[in-house]
C-alpha positions in Angstrom: 10.1 -12.7 -4.7 10.1 -12.1 -8.4 7.2 -14.5 -8.8 5.3 -13.0 -6.0 5.6 -9.6 -7.5 4.4 -10.9 -10.9 1.4 -12.5 -9.2 0.4 -9.3 -7.5 0.9 -7.3 -10.7 -1.2 -9.8 -12.6 -3.9 -9.8 -10.0 -4.1 -6.0 -10.1 -4.0 -6.0 -13.9 -6.9 -8.4 -14.0 -9.2 -6.3 -12.1 -8.6 -3.6 -9.6 -10.2 -1.4 -12.2 -10.7 -2.0 -16.0 -9.7 1.2 -17.7 -11.2 3.2 -20.5 -10.4 6.6 -22.1 -13.3 8.3 -20.3 -12.2 7.1 -16.8 -10.7 3.7 -16.1 -13.5 1.3 -16.6 -16.9 0.5 -18.1 -18.3 0.9 -14.6 -17.0 2.4 -11.4 -18.3 -0.7 -9.5 -15.8 -3.4 -10.4 -16.6 -5.6 -7.4 -15.5 -9.2 -8.0 -13.0 -8.4 -10.7 -10.1 -9.0 -8.4 -11.2 -12.6 -8.0 -11.1 -14.6 -4.8 -8.4 -12.5 -3.2 -10.7 -9.4 -3.2 -12.7 -8.3 -0.3 -14.3 -5.1 0.9 -16.2 -4.3 -2.3 -19.2 -2.2 -3.0 -21.6 -4.7 -1.6 -20.0 -4.3 1.8 -21.8 -1.1 2.5 -23.9 1.5 0.8 -23.8 3.9 3.8 -21.9 7.0 2.7 -20.6 7.5 6.3 -19.4 3.9 6.4 -18.7 1.9 9.6 -15.4 1.0 11.2 -14.2 -2.5 10.9 -12.5 -3.3 14.2 -10.3 -6.0 12.6 -9.4 -3.7 9.7 -8.6 -0.8 11.9 -6.1 -2.8 14.0 -4.8 -5.1 11.3 -1.6 -3.1 10.7 -0.7 -2.0 14.2 -1.5 0.9 16.5 -3.3 3.9 15.1 -1.3 6.9 14.0 -1.7 10.3 15.8 -4.6 12.2 14.3 -2.7 15.4 14.0 -2.3 17.2 10.7 1.2 18.0 9.7 2.3 21.6 9.5 0.9 23.2 6.4 -2.0 20.7 6.3 -5.7 21.5 6.2 -7.2 24.3 8.3 -9.0 23.4 11.5 -12.5 23.6 10.0 -11.8 22.4 6.4 -12.6 18.8 7.2 -16.1 19.7 8.4 -16.9 21.5 5.2 -16.1 18.4 3.2 -18.1 15.9 5.3 -15.4 14.6 7.6 -15.8 14.3 11.4 -12.2 14.8 12.3 -9.1 16.5 10.8 -7.1 14.4 8.4 -3.7 13.1 9.7 -0.7 13.7 7.5 2.6 11.9 7.5 5.6 14.2 7.5 8.4 13.7 5.0 10.6 10.9 6.2 14.1 11.7 7.3 15.4 9.0 5.0 13.6 7.4 2.0 13.0 3.7 2.3 15.0 1.3 0.3 13.4 0.4 -3.0 14.6 -2.8 -4.7 16.7 -2.0 -7.7 15.6 -3.0 -11.2 17.6 -4.9 -13.7 19.9 -2.8 -15.9 18.0 -0.8 -18.5 14.7 -1.2 -16.7 12.7 0.7 -14.1 11.6 -0.8 -10.7 7.9 -1.8 -10.2 6.4 -0.5 -7.0 3.0 -1.5 -5.7 3.5 -0.7 -2.0 6.0 1.5 -0.2 8.2 -0.3 2.3 7.5 1.9 5.4 8.7 0.9 8.9 6.5 -1.7 10.7 3.6 0.0 12.4 3.9 3.3 10.5 0.3 3.6 9.3 0.6 5.7 6.2 -1.0 5.4 2.8 -0.7 7.4 -0.5 -3.3 8.9 -2.7 -3.1 8.6 -6.5 -5.6 9.7 -9.1 -5.6 8.4 -12.7 -6.7 9.5 -16.2 -8.1 13.0 -16.1 -11.5 12.7 -17.8 -13.4 14.6 -15.0 -12.5 18.2 -14.3 -14.7 19.2 -11.4 -14.1 22.7 -10.0 -15.5 21.5 -6.6 -12.8 18.9 -6.4 -10.2 21.7 -6.9 -11.7 23.5 -3.9 -11.8 20.3 -1.8 -8.2 19.3 -2.5 -7.0 22.9 -1.8 -9.0 23.2 1.4 -7.8 19.8 2.7 -4.3 20.1 1.3 -4.5 16.6 -0.2 -1.1 15.4 -1.5 -2.2 13.7 -4.8 0.0 12.0 -7.3 -1.8 12.4 -10.6 -1.2 10.0 -13.5 -2.6 11.8 -16.6 -3.6 10.4 -20.0 -3.1 12.9 -22.7 -6.2 12.0 -24.8 -8.6 12.9 -21.9 -6.6 15.3 -19.7 -5.3 17.6 -22.3 -8.7 19.2 -23.0 -8.0 21.2 -19.8 -4.5 20.7 -18.5 -5.0 23.9 -16.6 -7.3 22.1 -14.2 -4.6 19.8 -13.1 -2.1 22.6 -13.0 -4.3 24.3 -10.4 -4.4 21.1 -8.4 -0.7 20.8 -8.6 -0.2 24.4 -7.4 -2.6 24.5 -4.5 0.1 24.2 -1.9 -0.5 20.5 -1.1 2.6 19.2 -2.9 0.6 17.3 -5.5 2.4 16.1 -8.6 1.7 15.3 -12.2 2.9 12.0 -13.7 2.6 9.9 -16.8 -0.3 7.5 -17.8 0.4 7.3 -21.5 -0.9 9.2 -24.5 -4.0 7.1 -25.3 -4.5 4.6 -22.5 -3.8 1.3 -24.4 -3.1 -2.1 -23.0 0.7 -1.9 -23.3 1.2 -5.7 -23.3 -0.5 -5.8 -26.7 2.0 -3.3 -28.2 5.5 -3.7 -29.6 8.4 -2.1 -27.8 8.4 0.8 -30.3 4.7 1.4 -29.8 5.0 1.3 -26.1 7.9 3.7 -26.2 5.8 6.1 -28.3 3.0 6.0 -25.8 5.3 6.6 -22.8 7.8 9.0 -24.3 5.1 10.9 -26.1 3.3 11.7 -22.9 6.6 12.6 -21.2 7.2 15.1 -23.9 3.7 16.6 -23.7 3.9 16.9 -19.9 7.3 18.4 -20.0 6.3 21.0 -22.5 3.1 21.9 -20.7 4.3 21.7 -17.0 8.0 22.3 -17.3 9.3 19.1 -15.9 9.6 15.5 -17.1 7.7 13.2 -14.8 9.7 10.6 -12.9 6.7 8.3 -12.3 4.7 6.2 -14.7 1.6 4.1 -14.3 0.6 1.7 -17.1 -3.0 1.5 -18.1 -4.9 -1.4 -16.4 -1.7 -2.1 -14.5 -0.6 -4.1 -17.5 3.1 -4.2 -18.4 5.9 -6.5 -19.6 9.7 -6.3 -20.0 9.3 -4.0 -23.0 7.3 -1.6 -20.8 10.1 -1.5 -18.2 12.7 -0.9 -20.9 10.7 1.7 -22.7 9.9 3.6 -19.5 13.6 3.7 -18.6 14.5 5.0 -22.0 11.8 7.7 -21.7 13.4 9.0 -18.4 11.0 7.4 -16.0 12.5 6.4 -12.6 9.7 4.1 -11.3 6.6 2.2 -12.5 3.9 2.7 -9.9 1.0 0.2 -9.4 -1.3 -0.1 -6.4 -2.7 -2.5 -3.8 -6.1 -0.8 -3.1 -8.6 0.9 -5.4 -11.4 3.2 -4.4 -14.8 2.4 -5.8 -17.9 4.6 -5.2 -18.4 3.9 -1.5 -15.6 1.5 -0.4 -12.2 0.2 -1.0 -11.4 -2.9 -3.1 -8.3 -4.7 -1.8 -5.9 -6.9 -3.7 -5.3 -8.8 -0.5 -7.1 -9.1 2.8 -9.8 -6.8 3.9 -8.0 -3.8 5.2 -5.3 -1.2 4.4 -1.7 -2.1 5.1 1.2 0.3 5.9 2.6 1.8 2.7 -0.4 1.0 0.5 -0.7 3.0 -2.7 -4.4 3.9 -3.2 -5.8 4.1 -6.7 -8.7 6.5 -7.4 -9.8 8.2 -10.6 -10.8 11.6 -11.9 -14.4 10.6 -12.5 -17.8 12.2 -12.5 -21.5 11.2 -11.8 -21.8 9.4 -15.2 -19.2 6.9 -14.2 -19.9 6.9 -10.4 -23.7 6.2 -10.7 -24.7 9.7 -9.7 -22.0 10.3 -7.1 -19.7 13.3 -7.5 -15.9 13.2 -7.4 -15.9 15.1 -4.1 -18.4 12.7 -2.6 -16.3 9.7 -3.6 -13.2 11.3 -2.2 -14.9 12.1 1.1 -15.8 8.4 1.5 -12.3 7.4 0.6 -10.9 9.7 3.3 -13.4 8.4 5.8 -12.3 4.9 5.1 -8.6 5.9 5.7 -9.5 7.6 8.9 -11.6 4.7 10.1 -8.6 2.5 9.9 -6.3 4.9 11.7 -4.1 5.9 8.8 -2.2 9.0 7.9 -1.8 10.3 4.3 1.7 10.7 3.0 3.1 12.3 -0.2 4.2 9.5 -2.5 7.2 11.4 -3.9 8.6 12.0 -0.5 9.2 8.2 -0.2 10.4 7.5 -3.7 
């Protein structure tokens, strides 16, 4: 099990997205970077509306009810943002799933939430904070998207107020740690890693009033020093991902469809990084792909 987790983490680190300080990569289209295990890349479709993959839609069991949870988006909000049906939201579970415990002095590494079989729920996460699009604020508020944000101080701090508005729009969105300057942590000493992680913990606590419980390492790259440093900085979990959103389509670490409990990686990016596509257009396509496969959207922190 330990080796399997290392393999997944290494696969993700190698290519779900190569990160930079202005987004998380040299190009938003990182097709092929996941190697032979990756399917469903940009070349699959350039149609913004996309098409349903019957195999993908049914790969993880029966479709979830397409009924928004109480407090979700208004009846007509989905039309405004290019969706053909209301989003389906997963309610807070009565009991959080069991997460494997980490070794003493370290934090657990989580790349998929262990939800009950057939419970088709995925989780939205956005990284970095380079793009600060007012239209995205409107979209997220209208649709009540529960987004777990992982912010890098060097790019997000120019306007932390933008992300505060996103956090406070009634969706239950949260702000978490993505280091001070977005380095490859595996190349740094323990002390340097701790400075990157604890430094951003301090900034976020000072600016937003709470010390984030979740941390995502840049590039998905980490080692034992990262796990120890994160623990000493007050982090409870290191969060990776199994699926990344490109411009039009998902890129999968395994298979060609979403799986129950998948953590979806997206980025705060603008047209310069998305080949002319806006952040809202990218997000619409992401939500369409989730709907096409019959999934509901959950709030990550409700499960951790």
